[in-house]
DRENPA-3360 file (N, C-alpha, C; in nm, 2 decimals, always signed):
BEGIN
1 = MKKFSLNA = +9.23/+12.50/+9.34/+9.34/+12.41/+9.32/+9.41/+12.46/+9.19 ~ +9.54/+12.46/+9.19/+9.62/+12.50/+9.07/+9.60/+12.40/+8.96 ~ +9.59/+12.45/+8.84/+9.58/+12.36/+8.72/+9.71/+12.37/+8.64 ~ +9.74/+12.27/+8.56/+9.86/+12.27/+8.48/+9.82/+12.24/+8.34 ~ +9.90/+12.30/+8.25/+9.88/+12.28/+8.11/+9.99/+12.20/+8.04 ~ +9.96/+12.12/+7.95/+10.06/+12.04/+7.88/+10.01/+12.01/+7.74 ~ +10.10/+12.03/+7.64/+10.06/+12.00/+7.50/+10.10/+11.85/+7.46 ~ +10.02/+11.80/+7.37/+10.05/+11.66/+7.33/+10.01/+11.65/+7.18;
9 = QARTILGH = +10.05/+11.54/+7.12/+10.02/+11.52/+6.98/+9.97/+11.37/+6.97 ~ +9.88/+11.34/+6.88/+9.85/+11.20/+6.85/+9.97/+11.13/+6.80 ~ +9.98/+11.00/+6.85/+10.10/+10.93/+6.82/+10.07/+10.82/+6.72 ~ +10.16/+10.81/+6.61/+10.15/+10.71/+6.51/+10.26/+10.60/+6.52 ~ +10.37/+10.64/+6.59/+10.48/+10.55/+6.61/+10.44/+10.46/+6.74 ~ +10.43/+10.33/+6.72/+10.39/+10.24/+6.83/+10.48/+10.13/+6.85 ~ +10.46/+10.06/+6.96/+10.55/+9.94/+6.99/+10.69/+9.97/+7.01 ~ +10.78/+9.88/+6.96/+10.92/+9.89/+6.98/+10.98/+10.02/+6.91;
17 = KSKQLRRQ = +10.90/+10.07/+6.81/+10.95/+10.19/+6.74/+10.95/+10.31/+6.82 ~ +10.89/+10.30/+6.94/+10.87/+10.42/+7.03/+11.01/+10.47/+7.07 ~ +11.11/+10.39/+7.06/+11.25/+10.43/+7.09/+11.29/+10.55/+7.01 ~ +11.23/+10.56/+6.88/+11.26/+10.67/+6.80/+11.22/+10.80/+6.86 ~ +11.10/+10.80/+6.93/+11.04/+10.92/+6.99/+11.14/+10.96/+7.11 ~ +11.18/+10.87/+7.18/+11.27/+10.90/+7.30/+11.40/+10.97/+7.25 ~ +11.45/+10.92/+7.14/+11.57/+10.98/+7.08/+11.54/+11.12/+7.04 ~ +11.42/+11.15/+7.01/+11.38/+11.29/+6.97/+11.34/+11.38/+7.08;
25 = GKIPANIF = +11.36/+11.32/+7.21/+11.32/+11.40/+7.32/+11.17/+11.40/+7.36 ~ +11.10/+11.30/+7.31/+10.96/+11.29/+7.34/+10.93/+11.16/+7.42 ~ +10.82/+11.15/+7.48/+10.78/+11.04/+7.56/+10.65/+10.98/+7.50 ~ +10.64/+10.85/+7.47/+10.52/+10.79/+7.43/+10.42/+10.78/+7.55 ~ +10.30/+10.80/+7.52/+10.20/+10.81/+7.63/+10.06/+10.76/+7.58 ~ +9.97/+10.73/+7.68/+9.84/+10.69/+7.64/+9.74/+10.77/+7.73 ~ +9.62/+10.80/+7.68/+9.51/+10.85/+7.75/+9.40/+10.75/+7.76 ~ +9.35/+10.72/+7.88/+9.24/+10.63/+7.90/+9.15/+10.68/+8.00;
33 = GKHISSLS = +9.03/+10.62/+8.01/+8.93/+10.67/+8.11/+8.80/+10.60/+8.08 ~ +8.70/+10.63/+8.17/+8.57/+10.57/+8.16/+8.50/+10.63/+8.04 ~ +8.43/+10.55/+7.96/+8.35/+10.59/+7.85/+8.42/+10.67/+7.74 ~ +8.56/+10.65/+7.73/+8.63/+10.71/+7.62/+8.72/+10.60/+7.56 ~ +8.75/+10.63/+7.44/+8.84/+10.54/+7.37/+8.99/+10.57/+7.40 ~ +9.07/+10.47/+7.42/+9.21/+10.50/+7.46/+9.28/+10.56/+7.34 ~ +9.37/+10.66/+7.37/+9.43/+10.73/+7.26/+9.58/+10.73/+7.29 ~ +9.66/+10.70/+7.18/+9.81/+10.70/+7.19/+9.85/+10.84/+7.15;
41 = IEVVSDEF = +9.94/+10.89/+7.24/+9.99/+11.03/+7.22/+10.14/+11.04/+7.25 ~ +10.20/+11.15/+7.23/+10.34/+11.18/+7.26/+10.35/+11.32/+7.32 ~ +10.44/+11.33/+7.42/+10.46/+11.46/+7.48/+10.61/+11.49/+7.48 ~ +10.64/+11.62/+7.49/+10.78/+11.66/+7.49/+10.83/+11.63/+7.63 ~ +10.95/+11.56/+7.64/+11.00/+11.51/+7.77/+11.02/+11.62/+7.87 ~ +11.09/+11.73/+7.82/+11.12/+11.84/+7.92/+10.99/+11.91/+7.97 ~ +10.90/+11.92/+7.88/+10.77/+11.99/+7.92/+10.70/+11.90/+8.02 ~ +10.69/+11.77/+8.00/+10.63/+11.68/+8.09/+10.70/+11.68/+8.23;
49 = KTVYSQAK = +10.83/+11.68/+8.22/+10.91/+11.68/+8.35/+10.88/+11.80/+8.43 ~ +10.86/+11.92/+8.37/+10.83/+12.04/+8.44/+10.69/+12.03/+8.51 ~ +10.60/+11.98/+8.43/+10.46/+11.97/+8.48/+10.45/+11.87/+8.59 ~ +10.51/+11.75/+8.57/+10.50/+11.64/+8.66/+10.57/+11.67/+8.80 ~ +10.67/+11.75/+8.79/+10.74/+11.79/+8.92/+10.65/+11.87/+9.01 ~ +10.55/+11.93/+8.96/+10.46/+12.01/+9.04/+10.32/+11.94/+9.06 ~ +10.27/+11.88/+8.95/+10.14/+11.82/+8.96/+10.14/+11.68/+9.03 ~ +10.25/+11.60/+9.01/+10.25/+11.47/+9.06/+10.12/+11.39/+9.01;
57 = ETGLVELS = +10.07/+11.31/+9.10/+9.95/+11.23/+9.06/+9.82/+11.29/+9.10 ~ +9.82/+11.40/+9.17/+9.70/+11.46/+9.22/+9.66/+11.59/+9.15 ~ +9.76/+11.65/+9.08/+9.73/+11.78/+9.01/+9.66/+11.76/+8.88 ~ +9.55/+11.84/+8.86/+9.47/+11.83/+8.74/+9.55/+11.90/+8.62 ~ +9.57/+11.82/+8.52/+9.64/+11.87/+8.40/+9.54/+11.89/+8.28 ~ +9.55/+12.00/+8.22/+9.47/+12.03/+8.10/+9.56/+11.99/+7.98 ~ +9.53/+11.87/+7.93/+9.61/+11.82/+7.82/+9.55/+11.86/+7.69 ~ +9.63/+11.93/+7.61/+9.58/+11.98/+7.48/+9.63/+11.88/+7.37;
65 = VDKKIRPV = +9.53/+11.81/+7.31/+9.56/+11.72/+7.20/+9.48/+11.76/+7.08 ~ +9.55/+11.80/+6.98/+9.49/+11.84/+6.85/+9.38/+11.95/+6.88 ~ +9.42/+12.05/+6.96/+9.33/+12.16/+6.99/+9.21/+12.13/+7.08 ~ +9.21/+12.01/+7.13/+9.10/+11.97/+7.22/+9.16/+11.95/+7.36 ~ +9.10/+12.02/+7.46/+9.15/+12.01/+7.60/+9.09/+11.89/+7.67 ~ +9.17/+11.81/+7.73/+9.13/+11.69/+7.80/+9.18/+11.71/+7.95 ~ +9.09/+11.71/+8.05/+9.13/+11.71/+8.19/+9.18/+11.57/+8.23 ~ +9.30/+11.57/+8.27/+9.36/+11.43/+8.30/+9.44/+11.44/+8.44;
73 = LVKLVQVH = +9.46/+11.32/+8.49/+9.56/+11.31/+8.60/+9.67/+11.21/+8.55 ~ +9.79/+11.24/+8.60/+9.90/+11.14/+8.57/+9.88/+11.02/+8.65 ~ +9.85/+10.91/+8.58/+9.82/+10.78/+8.65/+9.94/+10.69/+8.67 ~ +10.02/+10.68/+8.57/+10.14/+10.59/+8.59/+10.26/+10.65/+8.50 ~ +10.37/+10.65/+8.57/+10.49/+10.69/+8.50/+10.60/+10.58/+8.50 ~ +10.64/+10.54/+8.39/+10.75/+10.43/+8.38/+10.88/+10.50/+8.36 ~ +10.98/+10.46/+8.45/+11.11/+10.52/+8.45/+11.22/+10.42/+8.41 ~ +11.31/+10.46/+8.34/+11.42/+10.37/+8.30/+11.50/+10.33/+8.43;
81 = PVTGAFIH = +11.53/+10.20/+8.46/+11.59/+10.16/+8.58/+11.73/+10.21/+8.60 ~ +11.80/+10.24/+8.49/+11.94/+10.28/+8.50/+11.95/+10.44/+8.48 ~ +11.90/+10.49/+8.38/+11.91/+10.64/+8.35/+11.82/+10.72/+8.43 ~ +11.70/+10.67/+8.47/+11.60/+10.74/+8.54/+11.52/+10.83/+8.45 ~ +11.53/+10.81/+8.32/+11.46/+10.89/+8.22/+11.31/+10.83/+8.21 ~ +11.22/+10.92/+8.19/+11.08/+10.88/+8.17/+11.07/+10.81/+8.03 ~ +11.01/+10.69/+8.03/+11.00/+10.61/+7.91/+10.85/+10.59/+7.87 ~ +10.76/+10.61/+7.96/+10.61/+10.60/+7.92/+10.53/+10.66/+8.02;
89 = VDFYQVDL = +10.41/+10.72/+7.98/+10.32/+10.78/+8.07/+10.18/+10.74/+8.04 ~ +10.10/+10.72/+8.15/+9.96/+10.69/+8.13/+9.88/+10.81/+8.19 ~ +9.79/+10.87/+8.12/+9.71/+10.98/+8.17/+9.57/+10.92/+8.18 ~ +9.50/+10.96/+8.29/+9.36/+10.92/+8.31/+9.27/+11.04/+8.29 ~ +9.18/+11.03/+8.19/+9.09/+11.14/+8.17/+8.98/+11.13/+8.26 ~ +8.95/+11.24/+8.33/+8.85/+11.25/+8.44/+8.72/+11.32/+8.39 ~ +8.61/+11.29/+8.46/+8.49/+11.37/+8.45/+8.49/+11.47/+8.57 ~ +8.50/+11.60/+8.54/+8.51/+11.70/+8.65/+8.39/+11.70/+8.74;
97 = TKKVSAHV = +8.28/+11.63/+8.71/+8.17/+11.63/+8.80/+8.16/+11.51/+8.88 ~ +8.26/+11.42/+8.87/+8.25/+11.29/+8.95/+8.38/+11.28/+9.03 ~ +8.37/+11.22/+9.15/+8.48/+11.20/+9.23/+8.58/+11.09/+9.18 ~ +8.71/+11.11/+9.21/+8.81/+11.01/+9.17/+8.89/+10.98/+9.30 ~ +8.97/+10.87/+9.29/+9.05/+10.83/+9.40/+9.20/+10.86/+9.37 ~ +9.28/+10.89/+9.47/+9.42/+10.92/+9.45/+9.49/+10.91/+9.58 ~ +9.62/+10.87/+9.57/+9.70/+10.87/+9.69/+9.77/+11.00/+9.71 ~ +9.75/+11.06/+9.83/+9.80/+11.19/+9.86/+9.90/+11.18/+9.98;
105 = PLQIIHTA = +10.02/+11.24/+9.96/+10.12/+11.23/+10.06/+10.09/+11.31/+10.19 ~ +10.13/+11.26/+10.30/+10.12/+11.33/+10.43/+10.24/+11.41/+10.45 ~ +10.23/+11.53/+10.50/+10.35/+11.61/+10.53/+10.34/+11.65/+10.68 ~ +10.45/+11.60/+10.75/+10.46/+11.63/+10.89/+10.50/+11.77/+10.91 ~ +10.43/+11.85/+10.99/+10.47/+11.98/+11.02/+10.49/+12.00/+11.17 ~ +10.57/+12.09/+11.21/+10.60/+12.13/+11.35/+10.68/+12.02/+11.42 ~ +10.72/+12.04/+11.54/+10.80/+11.94/+11.62/+10.72/+11.89/+11.73 ~ +10.72/+11.76/+11.75/+10.64/+11.70/+11.87/+10.71/+11.74/+12.00;
113 = AAVSGKLG = +10.62/+11.77/+12.10/+10.67/+11.81/+12.23/+10.75/+11.70/+12.29 ~ +10.71/+11.58/+12.27/+10.79/+11.46/+12.32/+10.93/+11.45/+12.26 ~ +10.94/+11.49/+12.14/+11.07/+11.48/+12.07/+11.16/+11.60/+12.12 ~ +11.11/+11.72/+12.13/+11.19/+11.83/+12.17/+11.23/+11.81/+12.32 ~ +11.14/+11.74/+12.40/+11.17/+11.72/+12.54/+11.25/+11.59/+12.56 ~ +11.29/+11.53/+12.45/+11.37/+11.40/+12.45/+11.31/+11.29/+12.54 ~ +11.17/+11.29/+12.52/+11.10/+11.18/+12.59/+11.07/+11.06/+12.50 ~ +11.07/+11.09/+12.37/+11.04/+10.98/+12.27/+11.08/+11.02/+12.13;
121 = VLLTLIDD = +11.05/+10.93/+12.04/+11.08/+10.95/+11.90/+10.95/+10.95/+11.82 ~ +10.95/+11.02/+11.71/+10.83/+11.03/+11.62/+10.84/+10.91/+11.52 ~ +10.74/+10.83/+11.52/+10.73/+10.72/+11.43/+10.62/+10.75/+11.32 ~ +10.67/+10.75/+11.19/+10.57/+10.77/+11.08/+10.52/+10.63/+11.04 ~ +10.39/+10.61/+11.06/+10.33/+10.48/+11.03/+10.28/+10.47/+10.89 ~ +10.23/+10.58/+10.84/+10.17/+10.58/+10.70/+10.22/+10.71/+10.63 ~ +10.28/+10.69/+10.51/+10.33/+10.81/+10.44/+10.23/+10.88/+10.35 ~ +10.13/+10.80/+10.30/+10.03/+10.86/+10.22/+9.90/+10.79/+10.24;
129 = INVSALPA = +9.79/+10.86/+10.20/+9.66/+10.80/+10.22/+9.57/+10.81/+10.09 ~ +9.48/+10.72/+10.08/+9.40/+10.72/+9.96/+9.27/+10.81/+9.99 ~ +9.25/+10.91/+9.91/+9.14/+11.00/+9.93/+9.05/+10.99/+9.80 ~ +8.93/+11.04/+9.82/+8.84/+11.06/+9.70/+8.79/+11.20/+9.71 ~ +8.78/+11.26/+9.59/+8.73/+11.40/+9.58/+8.71/+11.43/+9.43 ~ +8.64/+11.54/+9.40/+8.63/+11.59/+9.27/+8.77/+11.62/+9.21 ~ +8.80/+11.59/+9.09/+8.93/+11.61/+9.03/+9.00/+11.75/+9.07 ~ +8.92/+11.85/+9.06/+8.97/+11.99/+9.09/+8.99/+12.01/+9.24;
137 = DLPEKIEV = +8.94/+11.92/+9.32/+8.95/+11.94/+9.47/+9.06/+11.85/+9.53 ~ +9.13/+11.77/+9.45/+9.23/+11.68/+9.51/+9.34/+11.76/+9.57 ~ +9.38/+11.74/+9.69/+9.49/+11.82/+9.75/+9.62/+11.76/+9.71 ~ +9.72/+11.85/+9.70/+9.85/+11.81/+9.66/+9.92/+11.74/+9.78 ~ +9.88/+11.77/+9.90/+9.93/+11.70/+10.02/+9.84/+11.73/+10.13 ~ +9.85/+11.66/+10.24/+9.77/+11.68/+10.36/+9.87/+11.70/+10.48 ~ +9.86/+11.81/+10.54/+9.95/+11.84/+10.65/+9.91/+11.78/+10.78 ~ +10.01/+11.73/+10.86/+9.98/+11.66/+10.98/+10.06/+11.73/+11.09;
145 = SVANLAQV = +10.00/+11.81/+11.18/+10.07/+11.88/+11.28/+10.09/+11.78/+11.40 ~ +10.22/+11.77/+11.44/+10.25/+11.68/+11.56/+10.29/+11.75/+11.68 ~ +10.27/+11.88/+11.68/+10.31/+11.97/+11.79/+10.26/+11.92/+11.93 ~ +10.14/+11.87/+11.93/+10.07/+11.84/+12.06/+10.10/+11.70/+12.11 ~ +10.19/+11.62/+12.04/+10.22/+11.49/+12.08/+10.33/+11.50/+12.19 ~ +10.29/+11.48/+12.32/+10.38/+11.51/+12.43/+10.43/+11.39/+12.51 ~ +10.36/+11.27/+12.49/+10.40/+11.16/+12.57/+10.41/+11.03/+12.48 ~ +10.49/+10.94/+12.53/+10.50/+10.81/+12.46/+10.36/+10.75/+12.44;
153 = GDAIKVKD = +10.33/+10.71/+12.32/+10.20/+10.65/+12.30/+10.10/+10.75/+12.23 ~ +10.13/+10.88/+12.24/+10.04/+10.98/+12.18/+10.05/+10.96/+12.03 ~ +9.93/+10.98/+11.96/+9.93/+10.95/+11.82/+9.83/+11.05/+11.75 ~ +9.85/+11.06/+11.62/+9.76/+11.13/+11.53/+9.69/+11.03/+11.45 ~ +9.55/+11.03/+11.46/+9.47/+10.93/+11.38/+9.40/+11.00/+11.26 ~ +9.35/+10.92/+11.18/+9.28/+10.97/+11.06/+9.17/+11.07/+11.10 ~ +9.10/+11.04/+11.21/+8.99/+11.13/+11.25/+9.05/+11.27/+11.30 ~ +9.18/+11.28/+11.32/+9.24/+11.41/+11.37/+9.28/+11.50/+11.25;
161 = LKLPKGVE = +9.27/+11.44/+11.13/+9.32/+11.52/+11.01/+9.22/+11.64/+10.98 ~ +9.28/+11.75/+10.94/+9.20/+11.86/+10.89/+9.19/+11.85/+10.74 ~ +9.09/+11.79/+10.69/+9.08/+11.77/+10.54/+9.01/+11.88/+10.47 ~ +9.06/+11.91/+10.35/+8.99/+12.02/+10.27/+8.85/+11.98/+10.24 ~ +8.76/+12.08/+10.22/+8.62/+12.05/+10.19/+8.60/+11.96/+10.07 ~ +8.52/+11.86/+10.09/+8.49/+11.77/+9.98/+8.58/+11.65/+9.96 ~ +8.68/+11.65/+10.05/+8.78/+11.54/+10.05/+8.75/+11.43/+10.15 ~ +8.74/+11.31/+10.11/+8.71/+11.20/+10.20/+8.82/+11.10/+10.20;
169 = VSLDSETE = +8.84/+11.03/+10.32/+8.95/+10.93/+10.33/+8.88/+10.79/+10.35 ~ +8.94/+10.69/+10.28/+8.88/+10.56/+10.29/+8.93/+10.48/+10.41 ~ +9.03/+10.52/+10.48/+9.08/+10.45/+10.60/+8.99/+10.47/+10.72 ~ +8.99/+10.37/+10.81/+8.91/+10.37/+10.93/+8.96/+10.50/+11.01 ~ +8.86/+10.56/+11.07/+8.89/+10.69/+11.15/+8.99/+10.67/+11.26 ~ +9.00/+10.54/+11.31/+9.09/+10.52/+11.43/+9.23/+10.48/+11.38 ~ +9.26/+10.47/+11.25/+9.39/+10.43/+11.20/+9.49/+10.53/+11.24 ~ +9.60/+10.49/+11.30/+9.71/+10.58/+11.35/+9.80/+10.61/+11.23;
177 = LVKIGALI = +9.84/+10.74/+11.22/+9.92/+10.78/+11.11/+10.07/+10.81/+11.16 ~ +10.08/+10.88/+11.27/+10.21/+10.90/+11.33/+10.19/+10.88/+11.48 ~ +10.30/+10.84/+11.55/+10.29/+10.80/+11.69/+10.43/+10.83/+11.76 ~ +10.42/+10.86/+11.89/+10.54/+10.87/+11.97/+10.58/+10.74/+12.03 ~ +10.70/+10.70/+11.99/+10.76/+10.57/+12.04/+10.86/+10.59/+12.15 ~ +10.89/+10.49/+12.23/+10.98/+10.50/+12.34/+11.12/+10.54/+12.28 ~ +11.19/+10.62/+12.36/+11.32/+10.66/+12.32/+11.42/+10.56/+12.36 ~ +11.50/+10.51/+12.27/+11.60/+10.41/+12.29/+11.74/+10.48/+12.31;
185 = TKEAQAQA = +11.79/+10.48/+12.43/+11.91/+10.55/+12.46/+12.03/+10.46/+12.41 ~ +12.15/+10.52/+12.40/+12.27/+10.45/+12.36/+12.30/+10.35/+12.47 ~ +12.28/+10.39/+12.60/+12.30/+10.29/+12.71/+12.22/+10.17/+12.70 ~ +12.09/+10.19/+12.66/+12.00/+10.08/+12.65/+12.04/+9.99/+12.53 ~ +12.08/+10.05/+12.42/+12.13/+9.97/+12.31/+12.25/+9.89/+12.35 ~ +12.34/+9.95/+12.42/+12.47/+9.88/+12.46/+12.43/+9.77/+12.55 ~ +12.34/+9.79/+12.65/+12.30/+9.68/+12.74/+12.23/+9.57/+12.66 ~ +12.15/+9.60/+12.57/+12.08/+9.49/+12.49/+12.19/+9.41/+12.41;
193 = AADEAAAA = +12.29/+9.48/+12.36/+12.39/+9.41/+12.28/+12.47/+9.32/+12.38 ~ +12.50/+9.37/+12.50/+12.58/+9.29/+12.60/+12.50/+9.17/+12.64 ~ +12.37/+9.18/+12.66/+12.28/+9.07/+12.70/+12.28/+8.97/+12.59 ~ +12.27/+9.01/+12.46/+12.27/+8.92/+12.35/+12.40/+8.84/+12.34 ~ +12.52/+8.92/+12.36/+12.65/+8.85/+12.35/+12.66/+8.75/+12.47 ~ +12.61/+8.78/+12.59/+12.62/+8.69/+12.70/+12.54/+8.56/+12.68 ~ +12.42/+8.58/+12.62/+12.34/+8.47/+12.59/+12.40/+8.38/+12.48 ~ +12.47/+8.44/+12.38/+12.54/+8.36/+12.28/+12.65/+8.28/+12.34;
201 = ATASVVAE = +12.73/+8.35/+12.43/+12.84/+8.28/+12.49/+12.80/+8.16/+12.58 ~ +12.69/+8.18/+12.65/+12.64/+8.07/+12.74/+12.60/+7.95/+12.65 ~ +12.53/+7.98/+12.54/+12.49/+7.88/+12.45/+12.61/+7.80/+12.39 ~ +12.71/+7.88/+12.36/+12.83/+7.81/+12.31/+12.90/+7.72/+12.41 ~ +12.91/+7.76/+12.54/+12.96/+7.68/+12.64/+12.88/+7.56/+12.66 ~ +12.75/+7.57/+12.67/+12.66/+7.45/+12.68/+12.69/+7.35/+12.57 ~ +12.70/+7.41/+12.45/+12.72/+7.32/+12.33/+12.85/+7.25/+12.34 ~ +12.96/+7.32/+12.39/+13.09/+7.26/+12.40/+13.09/+7.15/+12.50;
209 = NAAPADAA = +13.03/+7.17/+12.62/+13.02/+7.07/+12.72/+12.94/+6.95/+12.69 ~ +12.84/+6.98/+12.61/+12.75/+6.87/+12.57/+12.82/+6.77/+12.47 ~ +12.91/+6.83/+12.39/+12.97/+6.75/+12.28/+13.05/+6.63/+12.34 ~ +13.14/+6.65/+12.44/+13.21/+6.53/+12.49/+13.12/+6.43/+12.56 ~ +13.02/+6.48/+12.62/+12.92/+6.39/+12.69/+12.85/+6.30/+12.58 ~ +12.82/+6.37/+12.47/+12.75/+6.29/+12.36/+12.85/+6.19/+12.31 ~ +12.97/+6.23/+12.29/+13.07/+6.14/+12.23/+13.09/+6.02/+12.33 ~ +13.10/+6.04/+12.46/+13.12/+5.94/+12.56/+13.00/+5.84/+12.56;
217 = ASAATASK = +12.89/+5.90/+12.55/+12.77/+5.81/+12.55/+12.76/+5.73/+12.42 ~ +12.80/+5.78/+12.31/+12.81/+5.71/+12.18/+12.91/+5.59/+12.19 ~ +13.03/+5.62/+12.25/+13.13/+5.52/+12.27/+13.08/+5.41/+12.36 ~ +13.02/+5.44/+12.47/+12.97/+5.34/+12.56/+12.86/+5.25/+12.49 ~ +12.78/+5.31/+12.41/+12.68/+5.24/+12.34/+12.74/+5.14/+12.24 ~ +12.84/+5.19/+12.17/+12.91/+5.10/+12.07/+12.98/+4.99/+12.14 ~ +13.04/+5.01/+12.26/+13.11/+4.91/+12.33/+13.02/+4.80/+12.38 ~ +12.91/+4.84/+12.43/+12.81/+4.75/+12.48/+12.75/+4.66/+12.37;
225 = SEENKKTG = +12.73/+4.73/+12.26/+12.68/+4.65/+12.14/+12.78/+4.55/+12.10 ~ +12.92/+4.58/+12.10/+13.02/+4.48/+12.06/+13.02/+4.37/+12.16 ~ +13.01/+4.39/+12.29/+13.01/+4.28/+12.39/+12.89/+4.19/+12.37 ~ +12.78/+4.25/+12.33/+12.66/+4.16/+12.31/+12.68/+4.07/+12.19 ~ +12.76/+4.12/+12.09/+12.78/+4.03/+11.98/+12.87/+3.92/+12.02 ~ +12.97/+3.94/+12.10/+13.06/+3.84/+12.14/+12.99/+3.73/+12.23 ~ +12.91/+3.78/+12.32/+12.84/+3.68/+12.41/+12.73/+3.61/+12.33 ~ +12.68/+3.67/+12.23/+12.58/+3.61/+12.15/+12.63/+3.50/+12.07;
% end
């Protein structure tokens, strides 16, 4: 598995003052992990952006802090809601001899026979799966070939995946990842819309006819009540 390198420095500017770092083109960050003390650091924004675009959350990053290399995964990235700029990063320091968990994206490859034959549509049920592996064995992605899906109802399940050596999936083996669904033609959509419109029109007519009847019934009841008062 490809490794990535990134430089960092111990951070002394904390809290709200971190805005100063962002104006200098740096990102405030933290390193945490099991059996280690949390460390506040800063990384150059452009350098982190380059590494993160390739490593994502599963790529092992060799983070150099004060000449000490720390093997880490990018655990959490906070992004500004308006500008899209990175505003904070959490790195998780790993033990290279122990397995870790991470979400790995699924990549659909090839074209389903049912789709090319216009018999159905490909439905993606799950976009990524949680796997466990040694940090250096975490895959960047898991490919899912759908070429053999030929009929409506055909599916690729977890048990059908070709996983790299040492990688385990926590989902049940029968969990469906992608599936061929029924093809909805334009004619079928138009018919469904027409049926819905007809049902709505019928309901409207029933409501209109019911209104005068309800009014007449109410008037009769009121008249009878008035006669009872007079005779009483």
